[in-house]
N, CA, C and O of each residue as an XYZ file, in Angstrom:
468
protein
N      23.096     43.070     29.311
C      21.724     43.053     29.907
C      21.206     41.565     29.768
O      21.443     40.908     28.754
N      20.545     41.106     30.754
C      20.135     39.581     30.835
C      18.752     39.651     30.124
O      17.914     40.497     30.437
N      18.543     38.669     29.097
C      17.144     38.549     28.708
C      16.807     37.076     28.851
O      17.644     36.183     28.720
N      15.521     36.884     29.131
C      14.978     35.583     29.237
C      13.828     35.382     28.385
O      12.895     36.184     28.426
N      13.812     34.332     27.579
C      12.814     34.043     26.615
C      12.123     32.703     26.916
O      12.733     31.634     26.884
N      10.961     32.806     27.179
C      10.039     31.540     27.479
C       9.356     31.026     26.275
O       9.096     31.779     25.337
N       9.067     29.817     26.265
C       8.186     29.154     25.263
C       7.547     27.898     25.868
O       7.946     27.413     26.927
N       6.605     27.431     25.195
C       5.945     26.153     25.486
C       4.477     26.280     26.192
O       3.872     25.269     26.546
N       4.026     27.397     26.345
C       2.654     27.505     26.873
C       1.654     27.185     25.903
O       1.953     26.974     24.728
N       0.420     27.137     26.354
C      -0.673     26.810     25.441
C      -1.939     26.448     26.141
O      -2.127     26.771     27.314
N      -2.810     25.781     25.437
C      -4.050     25.267     26.004
C      -3.946     23.662     26.088
O      -3.503     22.975     25.168
N      -4.383     23.194     27.229
C      -4.271     21.770     27.404
C      -5.416     21.384     28.258
O      -5.879     22.155     29.099
N      -5.932     20.045     28.018
C      -7.139     19.615     28.898
C      -6.630     19.274     30.265
O      -5.434     19.061     30.462
N      -7.584     19.219     31.260
C      -7.240     18.762     32.496
C      -6.660     17.353     32.432
O      -7.170     16.472     31.740
N      -5.485     17.162     33.240
C      -4.895     15.868     33.253
C      -3.784     15.789     32.266
O      -3.048     14.802     32.252
N      -3.619     16.837     31.394
C      -2.714     16.811     30.237
C      -1.282     17.328     30.880
O      -1.106     17.549     32.078
N      -0.340     17.469     29.882
C       1.027     17.812     30.246
C       1.407     18.962     29.362
O       0.904     19.129     28.250
N       2.321     19.757     29.899
C       3.025     20.790     29.098
C       4.495     20.912     29.530
O       4.861     20.598     30.663
N       5.332     21.388     28.571
C       6.790     21.641     29.060
C       7.179     23.037     28.629
O       7.185     23.388     27.449
N       7.496     23.797     29.624
C       7.954     25.130     29.465
C       9.472     25.163     29.311
O      10.215     24.419     29.952
N       9.876     26.038     28.455
C      11.370     26.308     28.423
C      11.597     27.713     28.491
O      10.766     28.537     28.110
N      12.913     28.050     29.057
C      13.354     29.444     29.146
C      14.831     29.418     28.886
O      15.616     28.634     29.420
N      15.149     30.393     27.975
C      16.431     30.448     27.545
C      17.105     31.769     28.031
O      16.512     32.809     27.744
N      18.237     31.853     28.710
C      18.745     33.034     29.266
C      19.993     33.466     28.486
O      20.807     32.630     28.093
N      20.131     34.739     28.272
C      21.276     35.294     27.742
C      22.317     35.374     28.881
O      21.920     35.740     29.987
N      23.555     35.076     28.708
C      24.494     35.184     29.881
C      24.476     33.945     30.656
O      23.818     32.971     30.290
N      25.240     33.961     31.802
C      25.409     32.758     32.749
C      25.864     33.215     34.113
O      26.016     34.402     34.403
N      26.071     32.207     34.928
C      26.445     32.568     36.249
C      25.288     32.927     37.246
O      25.447     33.606     38.260
N      24.138     32.397     36.836
C      22.963     32.520     37.693
C      23.050     31.587     38.947
O      23.356     30.399     38.838
N      22.790     32.135     40.043
C      22.809     31.312     41.248
C      21.445     30.521     41.513
O      21.385     29.639     42.369
N      20.438     30.865     40.784
C      19.243     30.188     40.805
C      18.341     30.542     39.639
O      18.328     31.696     39.211
N      17.663     29.685     39.165
C      16.480     29.983     38.061
C      15.214     29.451     38.545
O      15.230     28.592     39.425
N      14.124     29.876     38.058
C      12.826     29.274     38.550
C      11.691     29.849     37.739
O      11.824     30.693     36.853
N      10.552     29.296     38.142
C       9.235     29.700     37.509
C       8.291     30.262     38.494
O       8.235     29.756     39.614
N       7.576     31.222     38.190
C       6.532     31.757     38.990
C       5.386     31.920     38.056
O       5.548     31.921     36.835
N       4.095     32.073     38.695
C       2.958     32.243     37.855
C       1.915     33.301     38.473
O       1.923     33.555     39.677
N       1.093     33.850     37.650
C       0.285     34.805     38.142
C      -1.137     34.571     37.326
O      -1.284     34.574     36.104
N      -2.069     34.382     38.273
C      -3.405     34.142     37.655
C      -4.235     35.425     37.795
O      -3.926     36.254     38.651
N      -5.239     35.600     37.008
C      -5.956     36.928     37.031
C      -6.537     37.294     38.483
O      -7.240     36.500     39.109
N      -6.205     38.487     38.934
C      -6.693     38.887     40.138
C      -5.909     38.386     41.392
O      -6.304     38.617     42.535
N      -4.802     37.704     41.111
C      -4.013     37.154     42.136
C      -2.643     37.533     42.050
O      -2.180     37.900     40.969
N      -1.833     37.472     43.253
C      -0.541     37.771     43.159
C       0.301     36.784     42.582
O      -0.087     35.619     42.486
N       1.628     37.217     42.115
C       2.489     36.233     41.542
C       2.993     35.325     42.561
O       3.342     35.776     43.652
N       3.068     33.940     42.267
C       3.420     32.990     43.181
C       4.559     32.039     42.700
O       4.793     31.890     41.500
N       5.233     31.424     43.647
C       6.310     30.563     43.224
C       5.861     29.290     42.653
O       4.961     28.685     43.235
N       6.371     28.818     41.598
C       5.948     27.470     41.082
C       7.076     26.389     41.290
O       6.787     25.233     41.598
N       8.355     26.808     41.113
C       9.597     25.937     41.327
C      10.871     26.796     41.005
O      10.949     27.674     40.146
N      11.847     26.373     41.858
C      13.132     27.076     41.747
C      14.276     25.971     41.800
O      14.115     24.938     42.451
N      15.301     26.205     41.170
C      16.408     25.223     41.088
C      17.741     26.108     41.306
O      17.898     27.150     40.670
N      18.656     25.659     42.202
C      19.854     26.395     42.398
C      20.978     25.855     41.564
O      20.891     24.810     40.919
N      22.069     26.646     41.614
C      23.234     26.035     40.904
C      23.667     24.820     41.283
O      24.182     24.059     40.464
N      23.506     24.491     42.592
C      23.758     23.148     43.097
C      22.663     22.146     42.912
O      22.681     21.099     43.560
N      21.716     22.415     42.062
C      20.497     21.590     41.682
C      19.590     21.378     42.795
O      18.771     20.465     42.686
N      19.613     22.110     43.891
C      18.508     21.988     44.870
C      17.253     22.571     44.355
O      17.206     23.662     43.787
N      16.245     21.811     44.571
C      14.899     22.249     43.985
C      13.808     22.638     45.122
O      13.908     22.092     46.221
N      12.912     23.442     44.912
C      11.932     23.724     45.801
C      10.624     23.991     45.103
O      10.559     24.679     44.085
N       9.623     23.447     45.658
C       8.227     23.476     45.085
C       7.202     23.737     46.165
O       7.360     23.211     47.267
N       6.231     24.462     45.938
C       5.115     24.588     46.831
C       4.201     23.295     46.805
O       4.235     22.504     45.863
N       3.450     23.153     47.820
C       2.731     21.914     47.938
C       1.590     21.724     46.750
O       1.142     20.616     46.458
N       1.224     22.822     46.175
C       0.332     22.838     45.230
C       0.771     22.138     43.947
O      -0.051     21.547     43.246
N       2.087     22.205     43.635
C       2.532     21.577     42.441
C       3.480     20.340     42.750
O       3.831     19.592     41.837
N       3.878     20.149     44.051
C       4.775     19.076     44.365
C       4.236     17.625     43.773
O       3.059     17.291     43.909
N       5.136     16.863     43.159
C       4.695     15.620     42.633
C       4.100     15.706     41.222
O       3.935     14.664     40.588
N       3.785     16.842     40.721
C       3.260     17.034     39.427
C       4.202     17.936     38.460
O       4.252     17.712     37.250
N       4.842     18.828     38.995
C       5.857     19.575     38.288
C       7.261     19.251     38.524
O       7.581     19.014     39.688
N       8.183     19.200     37.579
C       9.524     19.074     37.734
C      10.396     20.133     37.049
O      10.249     20.352     35.847
N      11.291     20.790     37.779
C      12.160     21.740     37.129
C      13.503     21.122     36.920
O      14.013     20.313     37.694
N      14.041     21.570     35.807
C      15.452     21.100     35.629
C      16.216     22.219     34.860
O      15.597     23.084     34.240
N      17.522     22.183     34.914
C      18.494     23.187     34.160
C      19.298     22.404     33.155
O      19.448     21.187     33.262
N      19.803     23.105     32.199
C      20.852     22.474     31.236
C      22.144     22.586     31.925
O      22.344     23.247     32.943
N      23.066     21.834     31.238
C      24.410     21.685     31.906
C      25.196     23.010     31.884
O      26.079     23.257     32.704
N      24.852     23.780     30.977
C      25.423     25.181     30.795
C      24.781     26.198     31.762
O      25.266     27.324     31.877
N      23.733     25.825     32.430
C      23.044     26.540     33.481
C      22.601     27.895     32.973
O      22.577     28.896     33.689
N      22.245     27.871     31.674
C      21.691     29.220     31.152
C      20.224     28.930     30.512
O      19.665     29.758     29.793
N      19.683     27.728     30.831
C      18.217     27.371     30.355
C      17.615     26.626     31.509
O      18.304     25.910     32.236
N      16.438     26.783     31.659
C      15.609     26.148     32.713
C      14.233     25.640     31.988
O      13.644     26.269     31.109
N      13.847     24.402     32.519
C      12.598     23.754     32.019
C      11.673     23.514     33.155
O      12.086     23.450     34.313
N      10.422     23.382     32.829
C       9.453     23.040     33.773
C       8.473     22.074     33.068
O       7.724     22.467     32.174
N       8.506     20.833     33.491
C       7.574     19.660     33.079
C       6.396     19.787     34.056
O       6.480     19.678     35.279
N       5.252     20.040     33.321
C       4.093     19.979     34.193
C       3.224     18.718     33.686
O       2.952     18.481     32.509
N       2.850     17.971     34.788
C       1.990     16.906     34.373
C       0.715     16.941     35.311
O       0.709     17.653     36.315
N      -0.373     16.146     34.954
C      -1.633     16.085     35.689
C      -2.108     17.582     36.014
O      -2.309     17.958     37.169
N      -2.263     18.377     34.919
C      -2.573     19.652     35.005
C      -3.908     19.888     35.431
O      -4.761     19.082     35.059
N      -4.281     20.956     36.225
C      -5.619     21.220     36.783
C      -5.953     22.599     36.242
O      -5.117     23.425     35.876
N      -7.399     22.767     36.233
C      -7.683     24.149     35.784
C      -7.168     25.308     36.864
O      -7.102     26.489     36.521
N      -6.882     24.948     37.934
C      -6.340     26.023     38.862
C      -4.838     26.319     38.563
O      -4.238     27.222     39.147
N      -4.248     25.501     37.607
C      -2.854     25.774     37.108
C      -2.900     26.918     36.094
O      -1.854     27.470     35.753
N      -4.009     27.261     35.635
C      -4.065     28.358     34.626
C      -3.678     29.612     35.170
O      -4.164     30.056     36.210
N      -2.697     30.273     34.400
C      -1.943     31.415     34.803
C      -1.009     31.867     33.752
O      -0.835     31.131     32.780
N      -0.411     32.955     33.834
C       0.730     33.376     33.022
C       1.924     32.920     33.807
O       2.029     33.256     34.987
N       2.870     32.140     33.197
C       4.056     31.728     33.694
C       5.189     32.465     33.298
O       5.416     32.726     32.117
N       5.979     32.846     34.326
C       7.254     33.849     34.234
C       8.541     33.072     34.618
O       8.609     32.378     35.632
N       9.503     33.227     33.781
C      10.795     32.583     34.180
C      11.607     33.770     35.019
O      11.542     34.983     34.819
N      12.271     33.167     35.865
C      13.064     33.965     36.769
C      14.577     33.532     36.711
O      14.859     32.334     36.678
N      15.485     34.442     36.699
C      16.895     34.097     36.985
C      17.548     35.148     37.764
O      17.484     36.343     37.476
N      18.251     34.600     38.877
C      18.839     35.502     39.911
C      20.354     35.477     39.786
O      20.903     34.386     39.633
N      21.051     36.557     39.838
C      22.366     36.733     39.853
C      22.964     37.646     40.867
O      22.386     38.677     41.210
N      24.149     37.268     41.365
C      24.821     38.256     42.324
C      25.772     39.064     41.513
O      26.616     38.561     40.770
N      25.588     40.406     41.699
C      26.504     41.311     40.987
C      27.191     42.254     42.091
O      26.569     43.162     42.644
N      28.392     41.981     42.330
C      28.939     42.851     43.352
C      28.411     42.488     44.767
O      28.591     41.356     45.216
N      27.778     43.421     45.446
C      27.138     43.167     46.795
C      25.743     43.041     46.674
O      25.101     42.870     47.710
N      25.085     43.103     45.455
C      23.635     42.940     45.367
C      23.116     41.778     44.537
O      23.827     41.176     43.732
N      21.915     41.510     44.758
C      21.288     40.438     43.997
C      20.356     40.933     43.054
O      19.499     41.732     43.434
N      20.411     40.553     41.838
C      19.572     41.026     40.810
C      18.504     39.847     40.323
O      18.885     38.685     40.180
N      17.323     40.200     40.116
C      16.338     39.351     39.608
C      15.949     39.773     38.289
O      15.632     40.947     38.099
N      15.943     38.820     37.246
C      15.528     39.084     35.927
C      14.300     38.172     35.468
O      14.201     36.988     35.791
N      13.389     38.849     34.689
C      11.965     38.177     34.371
C      12.016     37.992     32.743
O      12.673     38.676     31.958
N      11.235     36.994     32.468
C      10.782     36.828     31.132
C       9.501     37.531     30.856
O       8.881     38.065     31.776
N       9.097     37.551     29.680
C       7.747     38.269     29.374
C       6.628     37.558     29.743
O       5.534     38.119     29.791
N       6.782     36.247     30.042
C       5.598     35.382     30.374
C       4.993     34.620     29.318
O       4.981     35.085     28.178
N       4.483     33.485     29.577
C       3.788     32.635     28.696
C       2.538     32.060     29.300
O       2.526     31.568     30.428
N       1.477     32.136     28.510
C       0.152     31.721     29.075
C      -0.002     30.162     29.058
O       0.353     29.465     28.108
N      -0.565     29.695     30.204
C      -0.901     28.234     30.213
C      -2.386     28.190     30.643
O      -2.744     28.678     31.715
N      -3.220     27.608     29.804
C      -4.604     27.498     30.056
C      -4.946     25.929     30.148
O      -4.608     25.115     29.288
N      -5.652     25.629     31.296
C      -6.027     24.225     31.418
C      -7.460     24.265     31.460
O      -8.044     24.703     32.451
N      -8.101     23.810     30.388
C      -9.568     23.822     30.310
C     -10.018     22.660     29.360
O      -9.261     22.229     28.490
N     -11.199     22.203     29.549
C     -11.881     21.194     28.746
C     -12.763     21.956     27.685
O     -13.445     21.322     26.879
């Protein structure tokens, strides 16, 4: 059973920085990433990184957030700079794996990020 454990959330002022970490049990993930969900809104993509280190960001965070993976490819990080109040949300780690003919998505429990003065 794959487990993902996130850390690094908290309260930060606008313009500040935070670094989120996610440690996964197991390996062989084809992609890992971060999603977020604000109150009353749907969960949305923040950043993904593939096994080949291809990254993807929505325009809302491009240039401010950076995703990376460790060399063992079982941990993923999100460096968040120039944070804005609209970045406030619960951030979830995601890991995707191919098992046989199916694709499985695994999720962490979420970590709260609050951007406020």
